[in-house]
N, C-alpha and C positions, 0 to 999 in steps of 0.2 A: 780066564787062561791067556796069557801074553801070546803075541804074536812076534814079538823079536825073534830077528836073524842073528845066529849066531856068528860072532867073528870066527874068519877063516885065514890062512894063510897064502892061500894065491887066488886070483881073480876066477879060475875054473869053480873051485869049490863055492868061493862067494855067491859065483851067478848061480849056483844049482841050489843052494839053501834057499837064495833070494826066490827062486822060482818055486819052490815047494812051499812056500810061506804065502806065497800071492794067489797059487794054486788055491787056497782055502776060499777065496772070493770069487774066483772066476776061472773058465776053462784053460785047459793046460797050454795051449799054443797061442793065447793072451797072455799068459802068467809070464810065459819065457819072454815074449815078446818085450812085453813092461820091463822085464828085470831086465835086459839087454838094454833097453833106453835108457834106463835110469842109471845104469853100472856107466854107459858110454857116457851120460850126460856129468856124472860126477868127475869121469877120469878126463873129459875132453875127449873122447876117443871117437874116432867113426867106429862103424860094425867092423870093418875090414881088419883095423887095428886091435880092437877087442879080441878078435879070435886068433890074431898072429900072436897074442900076448899073454893069453890063458893061464900059462904056467908060471906067470910072474907073478911077484908079491905084492900084498898090500901093504901101504905104513896104518899104522893105527888109526891115524887120523883119519885115513881113506874110508877104512873100514866101518869107524863110525858115523861118518859122514854119508855112506850108503847106508849103512842101516836104517840111518834117520828119514832117507826117503823113501824105503821100503815100508817102513811105520805110517808116513803120510801117505802112501800108496793104500796100505791096509785099512786105514781110516776112511777111505775113499774118496780122497783128493784125486782129481783125474791127473794122469800123468801130464798133460800139455801146460795144466796150472803149477804142476810141481817144475818141470823143465822150462817154461815160458815159453814153449815154441809148439808150431803145430805146421803140418804141411797143408795146403792146399792149392789145388792146379799146381805143381810142380813148383810150388814157392814156399819157402820158410817164412811164417807170420809169427811175429811177436803176440803172445797173447795172456792174460791176466784175469783174474775173478771178474772185473769190470765191464766184459765181452761174453758173450756166447763162443764157444769153442767151435770155430768152423768144421762143418761135416763133409765127407765125401759126397753125399748126395745133394749137396748144393752148388757142387759143380756144376750138375747139369743147367744150372741158370746161365753161366757163363759160356759154356758148349752151346745154347741155343740162341744167345746173343752173337754170339760169334758166325755161328752157321747164318742166321738170319742177315748179318753184314755181308756176309761172302754172295747173299743174292740179290743185295741190294747196292744200286749205286751211291757213293760217299757223297753226302751232301756238298755245296760248296762250303766252306767253312769248317769240315769235318762233322764226325757224328757229336751231338748233344745228349748226354746219357746221365739220369739219374738213378741214384743207389739210395734206396728209402730202407732206413733199419742197417746201417752200414755195419755197425758193429766193429770190429778190429780194421775193416777196410779191405777183407779179403776180395771181395766181388768187384769192387772197385778197381782196385789195383790190380789186379787179375786181367781186367778188360782195359784200363788204360795202358798195359805193358803190350795186349797184343793189339791195340788198336790205338796206334802214336797218331794218328788224324783226329781222336777222340777227347772231348773235353767231359770231366766228369763231375757231379755235383754228388756227394756224399752225404747223406743228411742220418742225424741219431737224434732222437729226443733226450738221449743221456750225454752229457758233456764227458762225463769218466771216461764213456765208450768211445767218444770223439779222442780223446788224448792218447787212446791205444792207435786208432787209425791214423793218425799225425805220425806217431812214432814209426810205423810200417810207412806210410808215404814218402818220409824221409829215408829210410831205408832202400827204398827202392826208386828214388829219386825222381818220384813222380809230383812231389806238390805243386808243380808248377801247372800241372792237367788236371789235378785231384781238388776241387775245394772242398773242403768239409763245413759246413751246417750243423748247428743247434737248431731243429726246429721239428714242427709238430707234421708229419709225413710231407705232403709235397707244398706247405704254405709258402715256403720262402723260394719259391722257384716261379719266376716272373716271366719267362720264355718258353716259348715251345720246345719239347723235347722228343726226340726221336726214338730214345729207348729208355723205358722205365723197368728198373728190376727192383723186386723188394722181397726180402726174406723176413716177415713179422712175425710177432710172437702168435703161434696159431695152436698152442697146445690147451685143450679145454680144462676149465675146471676140476672137473671130474677125473683126467688123466694126470693134473697136477699131482694129484695124492699118491697116484700110484708110480710116478717116475721112480727111476733108480736112485739110489744115496749118492753117487757119484753127481747127478743132476741135480737134485733137490738140495742137497745140501752145499752145493760148492757156484753152480751157474746163477746169473741174475733173475731173479722173478721177473722183473719187467721184461726182460726180452724172452719171457717165454709165455707170459699169461695172455692167450686170447680171448678169454671172456667164457661164457656159458658153453659157446658151441666153436669158440676157437678163432671165428672170424670178425670180431670186433673190429678191428683196425683195417681188414680187408673191405669192408663193408664201405667204410669212408674212403678208403685208397681208390677204389675202381670209379666212385663219382667222382672224386677230385683229377684223377688222371684224365679220365673223358675230358675236361675243360684244357689238357696243356698236350696231349698226343700229337705229333704230326702226321702227317698222312705222306707215304708211308710210314707207318711209326708201328713200335712193339711194345707191348706189356707183358712181361715174365715174374711171375709170383710161384714161390714155393707154399707148399700146403700140408695139412697133415694127409694120412694115409684113409681118413674116410670122409674127406670134406671135397672130394672131387667132385661130385653132382652140384654140391652148393656153392661151389667156388662159381662153376662153370653157369649156373642160373644168373650169381650176381654180376658177370662178365656179361651174359649174353644181355640183360636188363640196362646194363651202361653202355655199350656197345653193340647195337642191334645190327649193323652192317658188317662188325668185322670177322675174321676168320678164328675161331677160338678153337684151340685143343685142350685135353687134358694128357698128360703124358705121364708115366709109371718111372718111379726109378729102376736102379738095377736089382732090387728084389722083387721088383713086378708089383708093388705099391704106387697108386696113386700121389705123385710128388709134384707135378708142377702145371698150372695153367697160362697158357700164352694167349693173348689176344694181338692179331695181326692187322692193322689199318691198312688196306692198300688204297 
């Protein structure tokens, strides 16, 4: 049975039809929101402008284009890849299937770094930050914009991901303070860092098989696969960071909900004298481990 959305004569009826179609793959609230986002994207309108024009007519070309967007979403293509936009920490980032889509829970890493810098005196020359597994550059750019005295090295193993990060750096004018490097974890860093933040692949092999079609079918596997227990890269990371982290210094990493205790043990082994904390996300799930060397 086709999920095709019938063409309609005005924006309101088109939006209603699209919402009904999307409700076949997700909850009603998400279906409505995504129908709105895709319609705003197609018409290049803000949400307020859309609702001021609900009685306006579609052109046939607009109707056809919107129908195609809805069909793509019905095929489980993420909305962020369709629109090439995703908000993160109040900023709008360019994204495409070469990088993971930034998640709201990852904002915890940015919040933690900013909180930690508030509590510590800015070192001479400013903060030196490394963002490992930068992807779209969302973390690195968010930090650079809020810490004008910082320089950030944004590292990713994927050259294609770094192309996305470069576009976002240029968009926000931070390419002078955010340097991009294709490298394996921290191997390209030759100086001491005050802050290391990392959102590395942490999905277990078993979890990969159970991911939703939206993720499994579209997001890059190399940015998800963390090995049998999800911590393959983190085992290496904590050992390597121990050799470059300043005192005082901060390591903040995002983890999966079942990995808290295992990550704590890795951190304690590498940093036996540091203050190590496990922080849940807003849903109450284990999400971040921080190491603070004082």
